N, C-alpha and C positions, 0 to 999 in steps of 0.2 A: 927895751925889748923890741920895740917897733923897728929900730935901726937894724936889729939882728934878723927879724923875719922878712923885712921888705925885700932884700936881695934874694932870699930863698924862694919866696913865692913868685917874684918877678922872673927868675930864671925858669921855674917850672911852668909858668904861664906861657913862656915862649916856645915850649915844646908842642908840636902839632898833636901829639898823643894825649895831651892833657885835656880833660873834659871839664873839670871844675876844681876850684880850690876854696876851702872853707876854713875860717878861723874860729876856734872855740876857746873862750877864756874861762879861767877857773872862777867858780862861784864861791862867794864867801861862806854860804851855808851848805855847799856840796862840792868839796874839792875832789871827791871820788870821780866825778864826771870826767875829769881830765887826768885821772890817776895821779893827782896832787901836782901835776905840772901847771905852770902859770898860764901857758897857752899851748894849744894843739893846732897844728896845721894838717888838715886832711886834704890830700891831693888825689883826685879820682882820675885814673887814666884808662884809655881804651884797651890797651894790651900791655902786658908786662912779663918779663922773664920769671919774676917771682910775684905771686898774687898779693903779697904784703911785704913792703920794705919800710924800715923805720930808722930814724936817726934822732939822737938827743943832743941838745945844745944848752949852753949856759952863757949868760951875759949879765954883768952887774948884779949878781946874786939871784937871778931869776932863771927858771928852767923852761925849755921849750921842747916839744916833741913833734917830729914830722912823720906822718904816715902816708905812704904812697900805695894806693889800693887799686887793683884792677876792677873794672866795671863788673866782671863776672863774680869776683869775690864779694864785692859790695852787695850785689843782688842776692847772693847766697846768704849773707848775714841778715839781710832784711827779711828773707823768707823764713829762715830757721830761727831767727832771734838769738843766734849763737854769740853775737856781740852787740848787746842791747844798747851800749853807750852810743854806737854809731847811729841808731835811730834818732837819739837826741841831738847828735852832732849835725846830721843832715837836716833835721827839721828846724833847729834853732841856731846853728852856726852862722856867723857873718860871712856872706859870699864875697870873696876877694876876686874871683875870676869865674866866668861862666860862659863857656864856648857854646854858641848857638842855643843859649838858654837851657842847657842840659840840666843844671841844678834846679832851675825853676820848674821845669817839666817833671823832674823826679819828685820834687816836693808835692806838686799837684797830684801826681799819681798816688803818693802815700796818703795825702789828705782825702782824696776821693775814694781810695781803697776799692778798686773795681771788684765786682762780685766774684769773678772767677779767681782772682788772686786771694780774696778773702776765704773762699771755699777751700782752696788748697792749703792755706795757712791754718785754717780750722782743722782740716783733716790731719795735718802733721801734728798739731798740738793734741788732738784727740788720741792719736796713736801713741804718743809719748805718755799721755795721761793713763791710758790702759796699761801700758808697760809698768809704770811706777805703781799703780794701784794693785795690779796682779802680783808683782814681785813683793810688794810690801805686805800683802795679805798672807803670803807664804811665810814671810819672816815672823809675822805675828802668830801664826798657827804653830810655829816651831819655837816660840818664846824668845826669839831674837829681837828684843824690844827696841834697842837703839837703831838697829838696821831698819826695822819697821817704821820707826819714827822718821828716819831720814827719807825713806821712800814716800811716806804720806805727806811730808812737807813739800817734796817735789811734785807729788800728784796735785796737791792744792794749788801749787804755783802754776801748773799747766792748766788747771781748771780756771784759775783766775785769768790767765792769758786768753783762754778760749772765750770767757765771758766778755772781755774787752773787745776781742776781734768781732764777736757777734754784733756788737753795737757799732761796728764800722771804724774802730780806732786801732792804731798800731800799739801793741803793749810796749810801754816805756820802761826805763830803769826803775822808776818808782811805781811799779805795777799795782802795789797794794793801795796806794793813794787813788789810783784810777778805779780799782775794784770797790773801794769804799763808797764811791759815788754811783757805781753801776749795779753792783750786786751785793747788797748788805748781807745776804745769807752766807755767801762764800767767805766774806770778810769775817763774819761772826765765827765760822768754823775755825778759821785760822787763829783768831784770838783765843778761842777755847783750847786749841791744841797747845799753843805756846804759853798761855797765861793761867790756865786752870790749876787749882790746887788738888785736883783729883789725882790718884796714882796713875802713872804713865800707861799701864796696861788698860785701865778703864778708859782713859782718854782715847787711846788708839782704837779700842773696840767701838766706841761711839762714833769716832771719826770715820772709820771704815764703813759703818752702816749708813751714815749720812752721805758719805761720798758716793756710795753705790747708787743711791737715789739720784744724786745730782749728775752723775755720769750718765745714767740711763736717760735723764731728761735732756741731755745734750746729744743723744744718739742721732736724731735727724740731721742736725747741723754738722756734727762731727764726721758723719759718714757720707754726706752729700757728694763730696768731690769724688771719692773712691767709687761710689755707686754710679755716678754719672759716667765714669770711664768704663765700668764693667757692662753697663746696659747698652753700649754701642754695638754689641753683637749678641746674637742669640745663643751661641755656643758657650759652654762653660770654659773657664780659664784655668790653666795650670799655674802653679806658683812661679815657675820659671818665666812664663809669659808676662806675668804681672811685674816681676822684678825687673825685667828687661824693658818694660814700657816706659818711654821717656816722661810721661806725665805722672808716673807713680814712683820714680826713683827717689823723690824727696822723702818718702816714708822710710827708706833705708831698712835697718834691721827691725824696726817696730811694725813693719807691715804684717808679719806672720802673726804676732800676738793680737793685732787688730782684726785680722781675718777670723781667728778662733773666737774672739769676743762676738763678732757679728754672726758667726755660725751658732754660738750658744744662745744668742738673742733671736734666732730664727729670721735674721735679716738676709743671711746667705744660706744656701744649702750646698751640700757636697755631693759630687757624683763620682762613681768609681769607673775607671777606664782600664781595660785589661792590659797587662804587660806580658812579656815573654815568660815570666815566672808563673808557676802554677799557684793559684789562690793569692797572688800578689797583684794589687791594683794601684794605678795612679790615682791620686786624689785631686779632683778638680772642683772649682768653686763657681757658683752661679747665684744671681739674685733670686731670692725666694718669691714664689708667686703666691699672693694672698687673695 
């Protein structure tokens, strides 16, 4: 396999666009980390026509996968956690090529996890948590128990990731192993949901009650980034202004449900602005004064 991958990474290392190359080998106790491939080559490039490009190879009965990923796409994955394997790859992969110590500096940033990056990541996770919790509660109230179960599982997962980020760590693929050490209460809720002998409806009712308390306890950390952006001016914000703000685009479709949650919890207030229509008003948002 080494004879196969050496010319591949040597060729990629010769490209001026290449920032770093990492080798990830299959683990005996966790082949999922490489999608069952024997080795993965992760090539990080400055720019690319396609944000992700992949090729598969075989040699002497072994499989290898090559991923060429743009720096922009990699940063997106690290922010949103939408490709959690990559966090493990970047932190634990063997560095084969590192232009101007790009990979080393990236690892240092991930391990140090600067406060502003942590706040944004917590905000995004909190918004996703509110979305799953709110939608799941509606499914429970309309007796759609399997859909409610699916949403509460996802809500607990976002809650777990939020707890890990609060402690200054990146959530990894094995997030529940991390949470077991960090927040036993959340881990116990997860165990009760998937392992209890109680009827499903009863389990869901208890989980939603417990989740409501845990979500509320995360309100300060989960809303800190959004509020920090909103407080930069005295005027109220329209939804359009927030959606277009570069620091808030990471919230995507979950921004609206998060705003409504913060209004419900009296963290934000709403203001009405007149429109051309009679008795029709624009709805604006502002941090509540206490």
